[in-house]
C-alpha distance (Angstrom), angle and dihedral (degrees) to the residues before:
residue distance angle dihedral
M1 . . .
H2 3.78 . .
L3 3.78 132.9 .
K4 3.79 126.8 -136.0
R5 3.79 108.6 -110.0
Q6 3.80 91.7 -132.6
Q7 3.81 89.6 55.8
S8 3.80 96.3 50.3
P9 3.84 116.0 121.6
K10 3.80 115.0 -82.2
N11 3.79 90.4 -126.7
W12 3.82 91.9 63.4
P13 3.85 113.5 100.5
T14 3.80 92.2 -135.5
K15 3.78 127.7 126.8
R16 3.80 115.6 -106.9
K17 3.79 90.7 -141.5
G18 3.79 120.1 66.0
T19 3.77 136.0 63.4
T20 3.79 114.9 10.8
Y21 3.79 94.0 -122.5
I22 3.78 134.4 38.3
V23 3.79 130.9 -174.6
R24 3.80 118.2 -75.9
P25 3.83 115.9 -141.1
R26 3.78 119.0 -122.1
Y27 3.82 93.1 -118.2
N28 3.81 144.4 0.1
I29 3.79 94.8 26.1
S30 3.81 96.2 -167.6
G31 3.81 96.1 34.9
G32 3.79 97.3 76.3
L33 3.80 147.7 -20.7
P34 3.82 128.5 -76.8
I35 3.80 114.7 -115.9
S36 3.81 89.9 -121.9
I37 3.81 92.3 58.9
I38 3.81 92.4 44.3
M39 3.80 93.2 51.9
R40 3.80 97.6 41.0
D41 3.80 109.8 25.9
V42 3.82 102.7 27.5
L43 3.81 108.9 29.6
G44 3.79 98.2 22.6
F45 3.81 94.7 -138.7
A46 3.80 90.2 132.7
K47 3.79 134.1 35.2
T48 3.80 97.5 -160.3
R49 3.78 140.2 26.1
R50 3.81 87.9 -112.2
E51 3.81 90.2 61.1
V52 3.80 89.9 51.5
K53 3.80 90.3 52.0
K54 3.80 90.0 49.8
A55 3.81 91.6 52.7
I56 3.81 89.0 49.8
N57 3.81 91.9 50.2
L58 3.82 88.8 51.0
K59 3.83 89.1 51.9
Q60 3.79 92.2 -120.4
I61 3.81 96.7 135.9
L62 3.80 124.6 67.5
L63 3.80 127.1 -175.6
N64 3.81 113.0 -159.3
N65 3.82 89.3 -17.4
K66 3.81 93.0 -52.7
E67 3.80 126.8 109.0
V68 3.79 114.0 -101.4
L69 3.81 110.5 -124.5
D70 3.81 101.1 -178.4
E71 3.80 132.1 36.9
R72 3.80 87.6 -138.6
S73 3.80 92.0 62.2
N74 3.79 108.7 125.2
A75 3.79 121.4 -126.9
L76 3.81 105.2 -150.0
L77 3.80 130.3 -156.2
F78 3.84 110.8 -56.7
D79 3.80 92.8 7.0
I80 3.81 115.0 145.5
I81 3.80 122.5 -127.5
T82 3.81 122.1 -163.5
I83 3.80 121.7 -165.2
I84 3.81 114.2 -158.2
P85 3.83 112.5 -163.4
P86 3.82 122.0 -150.1
K87 3.80 112.4 -80.1
E88 3.79 92.1 -122.5
S89 3.82 90.8 59.3
N90 3.84 92.7 65.2
L91 3.80 87.6 -147.6
P92 3.83 121.5 142.7
E93 3.77 123.4 -110.9
K94 3.80 116.5 -96.1
Y95 3.80 125.4 -138.2
Y96 3.80 128.7 -160.0
R97 3.79 138.7 176.0
I98 3.81 128.7 -153.8
E99 3.80 109.8 -121.1
I100 3.80 139.5 162.6
G101 3.79 116.9 -109.2
E102 3.77 128.0 -146.2
N103 3.81 88.2 -96.2
K104 3.83 87.9 61.1
K105 3.79 91.2 -114.0
F106 3.79 125.2 122.6
K107 3.77 115.7 -98.3
V108 3.79 131.6 -171.4
E109 3.79 107.7 -131.3
E110 3.80 121.3 -163.8
I111 3.81 113.1 -127.9
N112 3.81 136.9 176.0
K113 3.79 128.8 -98.6
Q114 3.81 93.7 -99.9
E115 3.79 91.8 55.7
S116 3.80 91.9 46.6
N117 3.80 90.1 69.0
H118 3.80 92.3 65.6
K119 3.78 137.6 57.1
I120 3.79 138.5 171.7
A121 3.79 124.2 -123.9
K122 3.78 133.8 176.9
I123 3.80 124.4 -125.0
I124 3.80 106.1 -120.9
N125 3.80 99.8 169.8
K126 3.78 143.1 -0.4
K127 3.78 137.5 -169.6
T128 3.79 139.2 -174.7
L129 3.81 117.4 -113.8
K130 3.79 132.0 -169.2
G131 3.79 113.5 -58.3
N132 3.82 90.8 31.3
K133 3.79 90.2 -80.2
I134 3.80 113.3 157.3
Q135 3.80 118.6 -137.7
I136 3.79 114.6 -159.7
N137 3.80 119.9 -161.5
L138 3.78 116.9 -150.2
S139 3.78 133.6 -150.5
D140 3.81 92.1 -110.4
G141 3.80 93.8 55.4
R142 3.80 97.1 -99.0
N143 3.81 122.3 134.1
F144 3.79 126.9 -156.6
L145 3.80 133.8 -173.7
S146 3.78 113.3 -137.7
D147 3.79 143.0 168.6
F148 3.80 89.7 -152.8
K149 3.81 116.9 97.6
Y150 3.78 102.8 -121.5
K151 3.79 120.4 177.4
V152 3.79 128.9 -134.2
N153 3.85 110.4 -96.8
D154 3.81 92.2 28.1
S155 3.81 115.8 122.2
V156 3.79 130.4 -132.9
L157 3.78 135.3 -160.4
I158 3.81 111.2 -129.5
N159 3.78 125.5 -155.6
L160 3.81 101.0 -141.7
K161 3.79 93.3 -165.2
D162 3.81 96.6 51.9
K163 3.82 93.7 29.1
K164 3.78 91.5 -132.6
I165 3.79 137.8 123.6
E166 3.79 109.5 -109.3
K167 3.79 103.8 175.8
H168 3.79 139.5 18.2
F169 3.80 125.0 -146.7
P170 3.84 115.6 -167.6
S171 3.79 117.7 -138.0
S172 3.81 87.9 -132.2
I173 3.82 90.8 78.4
P174 3.84 102.0 114.8
F175 3.80 96.7 -138.7
R176 3.76 139.0 44.8
L177 3.77 113.8 -98.8
E178 3.72 143.0 -130.7
L179 3.78 110.0 -153.9
V180 3.75 112.1 -143.9
T181 3.79 128.5 -166.4
S182 3.76 115.5 -139.1
A183 3.79 139.7 153.4
A184 3.79 87.9 -82.8
G185 3.80 93.3 52.5
W186 3.79 130.5 -113.3
E187 3.79 114.8 -2.4
R188 3.79 137.5 176.9
E189 3.77 127.3 -115.0
P190 3.85 125.3 172.4
R191 3.79 94.3 -142.2
R192 3.77 113.0 116.1
A193 3.77 136.8 43.3
F194 3.81 94.3 -113.8
P195 3.82 136.1 28.2
C196 3.77 116.3 -93.0
L197 3.77 139.6 151.7
R198 3.75 127.9 -119.2
P199 3.79 136.2 165.2
G200 3.78 118.4 -99.7
């Protein structure tokens, strides 16, 4: 199913003038950007939806280290996109993260390989299981079992490669954060208007 361009969410970085219809994501329409729009309209790696589908069939697009199966898959805030070029091109892989710009629209920010192994997610729910194990449910659909007493609305830093939580950021912090990598690890700095990751 398609979406009329004029009715697309205001936080999408798409032009209001153009084709009548654009791709509709499978879920959470205003919570992220469809892979098709990212590849074609934002990054310019494809000219048509057919080219996006071809790249998906060739397993050239990863979302949070997993193969994308549908061009309507939605990349949510802080999700990581990896572009794998054909081997014969001898080009390096490209890594991107979904962020929010100063204009309150989504933007696709290029990052390095080190950063691509981590992402932030918000705790939206939690419940107690048998054995007093705590299951936390994250904004990107992930679930983790933990002995640590996280709170709803806290944020966590996930290692996508090891599939583990590396850091915890309480919601009680009175400012929005920039997360900075350094020799000491992940630190906090109240510098920018939205959370992001950058190499130290």
